[in-house]
C-alpha positions in Angstrom: 0.0 227.7 163.4 -3.9 227.5 163.4 -5.5 226.9 159.8 -6.6 230.8 159.9 -3.4 231.9 160.4 -2.0 229.3 157.4 -0.8 231.3 154.1 -3.2 231.1 151.3 -2.3 229.3 148.5 -1.9 231.5 145.5 -5.0 230.1 143.6 -7.1 230.4 146.4 -5.9 234.4 146.7 -6.5 235.0 143.1 -10.1 233.1 143.4 -11.0 235.2 146.3 -9.5 238.5 144.6 -11.9 237.7 141.2 -14.6 237.1 143.6 -15.2 233.5 142.3 -16.6 230.3 144.0 -14.6 227.2 143.3 -17.3 226.0 140.9 -17.5 229.3 138.8 -13.5 229.4 138.5 -13.6 225.6 137.6 -16.1 226.3 134.5 -13.8 229.2 133.5 -11.0 227.1 133.7 -12.8 224.0 131.9 -11.9 221.8 135.1 -13.4 220.2 138.1 -14.0 222.6 141.6 -12.7 219.0 143.5 -9.3 219.5 141.4 -9.3 223.4 142.8 -10.1 222.6 145.5 -6.9 220.3 146.1 -4.7 222.5 144.7 -5.6 225.3 146.9 -5.5 222.8 150.1 -1.8 221.6 148.5 -3.1 217.7 148.2 -2.3 218.6 144.1 0.7 220.6 142.8 -0.7 223.8 140.3 1.1 222.5 136.8 2.3 225.4 134.7 0.2 224.3 132.3 -2.8 225.4 134.4 -1.0 228.3 135.5 -1.1 229.4 131.9 -4.6 228.8 131.3 -5.2 230.7 134.8 -3.4 233.6 133.7 -5.2 233.7 130.2 -8.6 233.5 132.0 -7.7 236.3 134.8 -4.9 238.5 133.6 -2.7 237.0 136.8 1.0 237.3 137.0 2.3 233.9 135.3 5.3 233.8 137.5 3.6 234.8 140.7 1.3 231.9 140.1 4.0 229.4 139.6 6.0 230.8 142.4 3.3 231.3 144.8 5.6 233.9 147.0 2.4 234.6 149.5 2.0 238.1 148.3 -1.5 239.7 147.4 -2.2 238.8 143.8 -1.1 241.1 141.1 -1.9 241.1 137.3 0.7 241.0 134.6 1.6 245.0 134.9 2.7 244.7 139.0 -1.0 246.1 140.3 -3.5 244.3 142.3 -5.4 241.3 140.7 -9.1 242.6 140.0 -12.1 241.2 138.0 -11.3 243.9 135.5 -7.5 242.8 135.2 -7.9 240.4 132.1 -10.0 242.9 129.9 -7.5 245.8 130.7 -4.6 243.2 129.7 -6.2 241.8 126.6 -6.9 245.9 125.6 -3.3 246.6 126.2 -2.2 243.6 124.5 -4.1 244.8 121.3 -2.7 248.4 121.6 1.1 246.9 121.5 2.5 248.4 118.5 5.3 247.2 116.0 8.0 249.5 117.5 7.0 248.3 121.0 7.7 244.3 119.7 10.5 245.6 118.0 12.2 246.7 121.3 11.4 243.5 122.9 13.2 241.5 120.1 16.5 243.8 120.2 16.4 243.4 124.0 16.0 239.6 123.6 18.6 239.2 120.9 21.2 241.0 122.9 20.7 238.8 126.0 20.8 235.9 123.9 24.1 237.1 122.1 25.4 237.7 125.5 24.6 234.2 126.4 26.2 232.4 123.5 29.3 234.3 123.9 29.5 233.3 127.4 29.0 229.6 126.7 31.9 229.8 124.6 34.3 231.6 127.2 33.1 228.1 129.2 36.3 226.0 128.8 34.1 223.0 127.6 31.3 221.8 125.4 28.9 224.0 127.2 28.2 225.9 124.1 27.0 223.0 122.0 24.3 222.3 124.8 23.2 225.7 125.1 21.8 226.3 121.5 19.7 223.3 121.7 18.6 224.2 125.4 17.4 227.7 123.5 15.6 226.0 120.8 13.8 223.8 123.0 12.8 226.7 125.3 11.2 228.3 122.7 9.2 225.2 121.5 8.1 224.6 125.0 6.8 228.2 125.1 5.1 227.9 121.7 3.3 224.8 123.2 2.3 225.9 126.4 0.7 229.4 125.4 -1.0 227.3 122.2 0.6 229.3 119.8 1.2 226.8 117.3 -1.4 227.9 114.9 -0.5 231.1 115.0 2.8 230.5 114.7 2.1 228.4 111.4 0.3 231.3 109.7 3.1 233.4 110.5 5.7 231.1 108.6 3.1 230.5 105.8 2.8 234.2 105.2 6.9 234.4 105.3 6.9 231.7 102.9 9.1 229.4 105.5 8.5 225.3 106.1 9.7 224.0 109.6 11.3 221.0 108.7 12.0 219.4 111.9 9.2 220.7 113.6 9.2 223.3 116.4 11.9 221.8 118.4 14.7 222.9 115.9 13.3 225.9 114.6 15.2 224.7 110.9 13.7 226.9 108.5 13.9 226.9 104.8 12.7 229.2 102.0 10.0 228.3 99.9 10.3 231.4 97.7 13.2 233.2 95.8 13.3 236.0 98.2 11.5 236.9 101.7 9.9 240.2 102.1 8.8 239.7 105.8 9.4 243.0 106.9 6.5 244.6 104.2 4.6 241.7 105.3 5.4 242.1 109.1 4.3 245.9 108.9 1.1 245.0 106.8 -0.2 242.5 109.4 0.2 245.2 112.0 -1.7 247.9 109.9 -4.4 246.0 109.6 -4.2 245.2 113.3 -4.3 248.7 114.4 -6.9 249.7 111.7 -9.1 246.8 113.2 -8.5 248.2 116.6 -9.8 251.6 115.8 -12.7 250.6 113.8 -13.9 248.3 116.7 -13.0 251.4 119.0 -14.8 253.9 117.1 -18.4 251.8 117.2 -17.9 251.1 121.3 -17.8 253.3 124.4 -14.2 254.1 125.8 -12.3 254.8 129.2 -9.3 256.6 129.6 -6.7 253.7 130.2 -4.9 253.7 133.5 -1.1 253.7 134.1 2.1 255.0 131.3 1.4 255.6 127.8 1.7 252.9 125.2 3.7 254.6 122.4 1.7 255.7 119.9 -1.4 253.5 120.7 -4.7 255.5 121.4 -5.2 256.1 125.5 -8.9 254.5 125.3 -10.3 251.3 126.4 -12.6 250.0 123.8 -15.3 249.1 126.4 -15.5 249.9 129.9 -13.6 246.8 132.0 -16.3 247.1 134.8 -19.2 246.7 132.6 -17.6 243.4 131.0 -16.3 242.1 134.5 -19.7 242.0 135.8 -21.1 239.7 133.1 -17.7 237.9 133.3 -17.2 237.5 137.1 -20.8 237.5 138.9 -20.3 238.8 142.6 -19.3 235.9 145.0 -22.3 235.1 147.4 
């Protein structure tokens, strides 16, 4: 198969969708243009850590970055990736409500419950290995997505102490009571208030796609205006 017919590596497809040269993308990701060229050519594999950083800086679908399915690059919402995807995703994330997060937590809780029950059905010691595997996966997510400082911040708010670190998630109450529901509700209320204050100060555009709960259906600022400064046209 001629080189022109070879499927392009996901990194190259993402870079072209953003209209960036290797040099400009390397500056954005804090690596060298040579390293990006090696990944695109297949000489060096894309690590999960690199994929996470690329996702954060572009709004690209993390699973597509890791799997490299050969399809057109898409954003975290399944739409074609564009220079404005990152800002769109950031704004949608900021508008996520406590109700939406609670729905996700409930869904994850059910899946973990079924997983543990399934492990107990197995006629061996699988359950004893599944539990630490879940802890290990949670620890990995915290580290890969660089959530340590935010994780510690919430633990301090709840007066919790992870004696055994992130790996075991062993919590010990330092106070007599744990009023986490009230603290959490206040945090979301402050977050929503800050978002509304900033929205009132900047021009807005309608948000494409489905509604997002009780959140305001507006962008804080035009993604096109921000993308123009962040991603200069690729010459």
